[in-house]
C-alpha positions as a Markdown table, in Angstrom:
| # | Residue | x | y | z |
|---|---|---|---|---|
| 1 | Met | -12.3 | -17.3 | -0.9 |
| 2 | Ser | -13.4 | -20.3 | -2.9 |
| 3 | Asp | -13.8 | -23.8 | -1.5 |
| 4 | Gln | -10.5 | -24.9 | -3.2 |
| 5 | Gly | -8.2 | -22.8 | -1.0 |
| 6 | Arg | -7.8 | -20.1 | -3.7 |
| 7 | Phe | -8.8 | -16.5 | -3.5 |
| 8 | Asp | -11.6 | -15.2 | -5.6 |
| 9 | Cys | -11.8 | -11.7 | -7.0 |
| 10 | Glu | -13.4 | -10.3 | -3.8 |
| 11 | Ala | -10.8 | -11.8 | -1.5 |
| 12 | Thr | -8.0 | -10.6 | -3.8 |
| 13 | Phe | -9.4 | -7.1 | -4.1 |
| 14 | Arg | -9.7 | -6.7 | -0.3 |
| 15 | Arg | -6.0 | -7.6 | 0.0 |
| 16 | Leu | -4.6 | -5.7 | -2.9 |
| 17 | Asp | -3.4 | -2.6 | -1.0 |
| 18 | Asp | -1.6 | -4.8 | 1.5 |
| 19 | Tyr | -0.3 | -7.0 | -1.3 |
| 20 | Leu | 1.2 | -3.9 | -3.0 |
| 21 | Asp | 2.7 | -2.8 | 0.2 |
| 22 | Arg | 4.1 | -6.3 | 0.9 |
| 23 | Arg | 2.3 | -6.5 | 4.2 |
| 24 | Leu | 0.5 | -9.8 | 3.7 |
| 25 | Pro | 1.5 | -13.0 | 5.4 |
| 26 | Pro | 3.5 | -15.3 | 2.9 |
| 27 | Glu | 0.5 | -17.6 | 2.3 |
| 28 | Glu | -1.9 | -14.8 | 1.5 |
| 29 | Gln | 0.8 | -13.2 | -0.7 |
| 30 | His | 1.0 | -16.4 | -2.6 |
| 31 | Leu | -2.7 | -16.8 | -3.0 |
| 32 | Val | -3.1 | -13.2 | -4.3 |
| 33 | Glu | -0.2 | -13.8 | -6.8 |
| 34 | Glu | -1.8 | -17.1 | -7.9 |
| 35 | His | -5.2 | -15.3 | -8.5 |
| 36 | Leu | -3.5 | -12.4 | -10.4 |
| 37 | Val | -2.0 | -15.0 | -12.8 |
| 38 | Asp | -5.4 | -16.4 | -13.6 |
| 39 | Cys | -7.6 | -13.3 | -13.5 |
| 40 | Ile | -7.2 | -10.6 | -16.2 |
| 41 | Thr | -9.6 | -8.2 | -14.4 |
| 42 | Cys | -7.7 | -8.4 | -11.1 |
| 43 | Ala | -4.3 | -8.3 | -12.8 |
| 44 | Arg | -5.4 | -5.1 | -14.6 |
| 45 | Glu | -6.5 | -3.5 | -11.3 |
| 46 | Asp | -3.2 | -4.6 | -9.7 |
| 47 | Arg | -1.2 | -2.9 | -12.6 |
| 48 | Phe | -3.3 | 0.2 | -12.4 |
| 49 | Glu | -2.8 | 0.6 | -8.6 |
| 50 | Gln | 0.9 | -0.1 | -8.9 |
| 51 | Asn | 1.2 | 2.5 | -11.6 |
| 52 | Val | -0.5 | 5.1 | -9.4 |
| 53 | Ile | 1.9 | 4.3 | -6.6 |
| 54 | Asp | 4.9 | 4.5 | -8.9 |
| 55 | His | 3.7 | 7.9 | -10.3 |
| 56 | Val | 3.1 | 9.3 | -6.8 |
| 57 | Arg | 6.5 | 8.1 | -5.6 |
| 58 | Gly | 8.2 | 9.6 | -8.7 |
| 59 | Ala | 6.4 | 13.0 | -8.2 |
| 60 | Leu | 7.4 | 13.0 | -4.5 |
| 61 | Arg | 11.1 | 12.4 | -5.4 |
| 62 | Arg | 11.0 | 15.5 | -7.7 |
| 63 | Leu | 9.7 | 17.8 | -5.0 |
| 64 | Asp | 12.0 | 20.4 | -3.4 |
| 65 | Val | 11.7 | 19.9 | 0.3 |
| 66 | Pro | 12.9 | 22.7 | 2.6 |
| 67 | Ser | 15.9 | 21.5 | 4.6 |
| 68 | Asp | 14.2 | 22.4 | 7.9 |
| 69 | Leu | 11.0 | 20.5 | 7.1 |
| 70 | Phe | 11.7 | 17.4 | 9.2 |
| 71 | Gly | 12.7 | 19.6 | 12.2 |
| 72 | Lys | 9.4 | 21.5 | 12.0 |
| 73 | Val | 7.4 | 18.2 | 11.7 |
| 74 | Trp | 9.1 | 16.8 | 14.8 |
| 75 | Glu | 8.5 | 20.0 | 16.7 |
| 76 | Gln | 4.8 | 19.8 | 15.8 |
| 77 | Leu | 4.6 | 16.2 | 16.8 |
| 78 | Asp | 6.3 | 16.9 | 20.2 |
| 79 | Ala | 3.9 | 19.8 | 20.8 |
| 80 | Ala | 0.9 | 17.5 | 20.0 |
| 81 | Arg | 2.2 | 14.7 | 22.3 |
| 82 | Lys | 2.7 | 17.2 | 25.2 |
| 83 | Lys | -0.8 | 18.6 | 24.6 |
| 84 | Asn | -2.3 | 15.1 | 24.6 |
| 85 | Ser | -0.5 | 14.0 | 27.7 |
| 86 | Glu | -1.9 | 16.9 | 29.8 |
């Protein structure tokens, strides 16, 4: 972070994942957005990462998921919890 209360490239890059996931506090969210307006390099990285996320989400929506998948996952989680509590 610079002395002027603005994020530099390093501070922005460290927060980019949380920014894209909307997990930053409002003040940090604002500082990242402010930096992305001014910095072409960071804005390019932000667009690249957002495109990757969008493509992965799109691919996941097109997958055929067996109807019993969630039940199987919950069974495995329950078995793991029981094993860990022993």
